[in-house]
C-alpha positions as a printed Julia matrix, in Angstrom:
316×3 Matrix{Float64}:
  -1.93  -16.72  -28.91
  -4.96  -14.53  -28.7
  -6.94  -17.24  -26.92
  -4.06  -17.68  -24.3
  -4.1   -13.96  -23.72
  -7.85  -13.92  -23.19
  -7.63  -16.8   -20.71
  -4.86  -14.98  -18.83
  -6.87  -11.7   -18.56
 -10.08  -13.64  -17.51
  -8.35  -15.68  -14.99
  -6.79  -12.59  -13.34
 -10.07  -10.82  -13.2
 -12.41  -13.55  -12.09
 -10.03  -15.59   -9.85
  -7.3   -13.44   -8.47
  -9.15  -10.21   -8.05
 -12.18  -11.88   -6.35
  -9.8   -13.37   -3.7
  -7.56  -10.54   -2.68
  -7.87   -6.66   -2.25
  -7.62   -4.48   -5.12
  -4.48   -2.9    -3.79
  -2.6    -6.19   -3.44
  -3.93   -7.11   -6.97
  -2.47   -3.92   -8.37
   0.92   -4.5    -6.93
   0.97   -7.99   -8.21
   0.09   -6.79  -11.71
   2.71   -4.1   -11.29
   5.35   -6.7   -11.05
   3.99   -8.48  -14.07
   3.83   -5.36  -16.15
   7.47   -4.36  -15.13
   8.72   -7.86  -15.89
   7.02   -7.98  -19.29
   8.28   -4.53  -20.3
  11.79   -5.59  -19.43
  11.41   -8.84  -21.47
   9.75   -6.74  -24.23
  12.92   -4.79  -24.52
  14.95   -7.88  -25.43
  12.84   -9.25  -28.2
  13.88   -8.45  -31.82
  11.72   -5.63  -33.41
   9.87   -7.79  -35.88
   8.71  -10.08  -33.01
   7.72   -7.51  -30.42
   4.24   -6.65  -31.57
   3.02  -10.21  -32.02
   4.3   -11.98  -28.96
   4.28   -9.59  -25.98
   2.69   -6.37  -26.7
  -0.99   -7.63  -26.23
  -0.25   -9.33  -22.88
   1.58   -6.14  -21.75
  -1.29   -3.87  -22.65
  -3.81   -6.3   -21.04
  -1.83   -6.11  -17.78
  -1.38   -2.4   -17.8
  -5.03   -1.88  -18.18
  -5.89   -4.29  -15.4
  -3.28   -2.66  -13.19
  -4.42    0.81  -13.44
  -8.08   -0.19  -13.26
  -7.53   -1.97   -9.96
  -5.14    0.67   -8.57
  -7.84    3.51   -9.1
 -10.78    1.4    -7.78
 -11.43    3.3    -4.5
 -13.23    6.66   -4.39
 -10.63    8.58   -2.6
 -11.75   11.81   -3.85
 -14.98   11.42   -1.99
 -15.38   12.68    1.59
 -15.35    9.9     4.13
 -16.33    9.79    7.85
 -14.11    8.27   10.57
 -12.54    8.95   13.91
  -9.09   10.14   14.45
  -6.74    9.77   17.4
  -3.23   10.9    17.89
   0.37    9.85   18.93
   1.68   11.95   21.83
   5.2    11.56   20.23
   5.88   12.02   16.63
   8.75    9.49   16.97
   6.15    6.81   16.74
   5.34    7.77   13.12
   9.09    8.2    12.25
   9.67    4.51   12.66
   6.55    3.59   10.8
   5.93    0.83    8.22
   6.68    3.1     5.27
  10.41    3.18    6.12
  10.92    6.89    6.02
  12.73    6.97    9.36
  13.87   10.26   10.89
  13.26   12.03    7.51
   9.45   11.86    8.16
   9.52   14.5    10.76
  10.54   16.97    8.02
   7.56   16.14    5.86
   4.73   18.58    6.0
   5.68   20.35    9.02
   5.48   17.19   11.03
   1.83   16.68   10.28
   2.01   12.85    9.74
  -0.48    9.99    9.75
  -0.68    6.23   10.14
  -3.32    5.02    7.77
  -5.64    2.03    7.87
  -4.74   -0.98    5.6
  -7.1     0.03    2.74
  -5.32    3.52    2.62
  -1.89    2.13    3.22
  -2.22   -0.31    0.24
   0.68   -2.59    1.13
   3.07    0.43    0.96
   1.69    2.0    -2.2
  -0.19    4.52   -0.14
   2.97    5.8     1.53
   3.52    9.45    1.01
  -0.16   10.05    0.1
  -1.72   13.33    1.28
  -5.13   13.62    2.95
  -7.14   16.65    4.0
  -8.85   15.93    7.36
 -11.08   18.21    9.44
 -12.8    17.49   12.73
 -16.63   18.03   13.11
 -16.61   19.59   16.55
 -17.66   23.14   15.69
 -16.72   24.46   19.07
 -12.91   23.57   18.6
 -12.37   22.7    14.9
 -11.64   24.97   11.91
 -13.56   24.54    8.65
 -10.29   24.0     6.72
  -8.79   21.31    8.84
  -5.18   20.27    7.92
  -3.28   18.09    5.41
  -1.45   15.05    6.6
   1.03   12.58    4.89
   0.93    8.78    5.3
   4.11    7.55    6.88
   2.87    4.38    8.77
   0.2     1.74    8.85
  -2.58    2.09   11.34
  -3.37   -1.34   12.83
  -6.1     0.12   15.09
  -9.39   -0.79   13.27
 -11.37    1.75   15.28
 -10.03    4.68   13.22
  -8.93    5.13    9.71
  -5.99    7.31   10.89
  -3.72    7.82   13.88
  -1.98   11.26   13.43
   0.89   13.07   15.03
  -0.11   15.47   17.88
   0.96   18.5    15.61
  -1.51   17.35   13.01
  -4.32   16.88   15.57
  -3.87   20.39   16.86
  -3.66   21.74   13.35
  -7.39   20.96   12.93
  -8.3    23.38   15.63
  -9.43   26.91   15.47
  -7.02   29.61   16.56
  -6.25   29.25   20.28
  -7.99   25.91   20.53
  -5.19   23.65   19.92
  -4.88   22.49   23.52
  -8.59   22.1    23.85
  -8.78   19.85   20.95
  -6.01   17.7    22.39
  -8.1    16.98   25.45
 -10.61   15.31   23.2
  -8.2    12.49   22.7
 -10.34   11.18   19.68
 -12.26   13.21   17.27
 -14.98   12.64   14.6
 -13.49   13.76   11.29
 -14.05   13.68    7.51
 -11.35   13.33    5.18
 -10.47   12.98    1.52
  -7.26   12.39   -0.63
  -5.66   15.58   -2.08
  -2.62   16.19   -4.16
   0.73   16.56   -2.45
   2.62   19.79   -3.13
   6.38   20.19   -2.62
   7.25   23.67   -3.79
  10.76   24.01   -5.21
  11.45   20.34   -4.61
  11.82   17.42   -7.15
  11.12   13.92   -6.5
  14.08   12.36   -4.86
  15.5     8.9    -4.5
  17.39    7.91   -1.22
  19.77    4.9    -1.36
  19.22    2.76    1.71
  21.79    1.79    4.31
  21.04   -1.9     3.54
  22.35   -1.59   -0.07
  25.44   -3.54   -0.75
  27.03   -2.46   -4.02
  27.34   -4.13   -6.39
  25.05   -7.02   -5.35
  21.94   -5.22   -3.75
  20.26   -1.94   -4.17
  17.35   -0.65   -2.03
  15.85    2.82   -2.58
  12.95    4.85   -1.43
  11.1     7.78   -3.04
  10.87   11.13   -1.21
   8.77   14.26   -1.93
   6.28   12.55   -4.35
   3.95   15.23   -5.63
   0.37   15.0    -7.09
  -2.34   12.46   -6.15
  -0.76    9.18   -7.53
   0.89    5.9    -6.46
   4.13    4.43   -7.81
   3.24    0.98   -8.83
   6.26   -0.3   -10.68
   9.94    0.66  -10.87
  12.79   -0.18  -13.24
  16.48    0.42  -13.13
  19.1     0.48  -15.84
  22.57    1.71  -16.52
  22.63    5.18  -17.95
  24.78    3.79  -20.91
  22.23    1.13  -21.71
  18.67    2.13  -21.95
  17.67   -1.19  -23.6
  18.48   -3.35  -20.6
  15.98   -2.63  -17.75
  15.91   -4.51  -14.36
  12.57   -4.48  -12.49
  12.54   -3.71   -8.81
  10.28   -5.23   -6.21
   8.59   -3.5    -3.25
  10.35   -4.64   -0.22
   8.07   -2.93    2.21
   6.45    0.5     2.56
   8.1     2.87    0.24
  11.22    0.79   -0.13
  12.08   -0.76   -3.62
  14.85   -3.3    -4.08
  16.81   -5.45   -6.49
  19.57   -7.98   -6.31
  20.4    -7.34  -10.07
  22.23   -4.07   -9.85
  23.27   -2.61  -13.25
  26.94   -1.43  -13.38
  27.87    2.31  -13.48
  25.72    5.37  -13.19
  21.88    4.45  -13.03
  18.7     5.72  -14.4
  15.1     4.85  -13.39
  11.69    4.63  -14.86
   8.48    4.1   -12.87
   4.76    3.79  -13.41
   2.31    5.8   -11.52
  -1.52    5.9   -11.49
  -2.55    8.95  -13.48
  -5.77   10.14  -14.96
  -8.03    6.92  -15.64
  -4.95    4.82  -16.76
  -1.25    5.31  -15.92
   1.88    7.06  -16.8
   5.53    6.19  -17.05
   8.13    8.52  -15.84
  11.83    8.4   -16.9
  14.48    9.82  -14.65
  17.51    9.64  -16.89
  20.37   10.69  -14.7
  19.9     9.92  -10.96
  22.55    7.78   -9.27
  26.22    8.38  -10.13
  28.51    5.45  -10.72
  29.98    5.97   -7.19
  26.5     6.19   -5.4
  26.55    5.91   -1.64
  24.26    4.5     0.93
  22.24    7.06    2.91
  22.58    9.79    0.31
  19.5    11.44   -1.19
  19.63   12.01   -4.98
  17.53   14.34   -7.04
  15.49   12.68   -9.84
  15.29   15.96  -11.89
  11.55   15.75  -12.23
   8.33   15.96  -10.19
   5.02   14.31  -10.21
   2.08   16.55  -10.68
  -0.57   13.98  -12.01
  -3.8    13.28  -10.38
  -5.22    9.69  -10.45
  -8.94    9.57  -11.25
 -10.97    6.67   -9.83
 -13.97    6.83  -12.04
 -16.42    7.29   -9.1
 -18.05   10.44  -10.38
 -21.23    9.69   -8.64
 -19.76   10.24   -5.16
 -18.13   13.6    -5.9
 -18.87   15.85   -2.82
 -19.01   19.34   -3.84
 -20.17   20.65   -0.35
 -16.82   20.53    1.26
 -15.26   23.65    0.14
 -13.17   25.26    2.79
 -14.69   28.72    3.82
 -12.34   31.69    3.7
């Protein structure tokens, strides 16, 4: 069994990881971790340790290693343009819809594929500041990713409100005239004061055969990489959910009754499981937002200590 485990791990590292992006790889492993953790809960206690635990630990290690591979805490250089209408970002790839306009005062962004991460980057926060000292403030602004940017000339396309928020006082119209700006940016924790992480049931859900949800108001600097759902009355029988697109997770194996969720996030140099024990009532309804009763405050570390940039400290 140990030889088989080693071969599986080596195959995943040398073959799969070499042919696809680290973000796709992390999502692939997330599905494996979620599936194995579900299967692990079914095995009699005396057999758990021998048969499944080593594989599960192996995949968890690979999952969080790949998910934190990029140096997002570093300052990066790019160009940023803007959408003249925020509606373009409301209908973005993350699937937030009209709710997006209420995020962060409408300071939204479409991020390039390496930051969008097949949807795992949805809801991530980035501090952006432009480099034209005549118009731009030293603090810049914070944006939230709500869409995927398909323009390979810039890392972000932001809402006009976010673009103007980079300006010095009284210079917001001047900065708009630039159309495109040279900027620097870095990933920062998201903060939602007085708000818990929320779960919205999508309109496409068809009780009792299909459930689709999305997470809202995700704090910290993390990514949700695996989601499980179970009936509140049975914490030993978990069903793994798959990422449909963007921030949307789905399953066609919907447990009966009130529902609880557990999900894995990138945190520290490894990962962390959260358990939201009482979220959806037995009579859950489409289009309704439910409070998870918890908030994420963790910060994922990427191990790129050599590229820490201490020079970017906003002046008061």
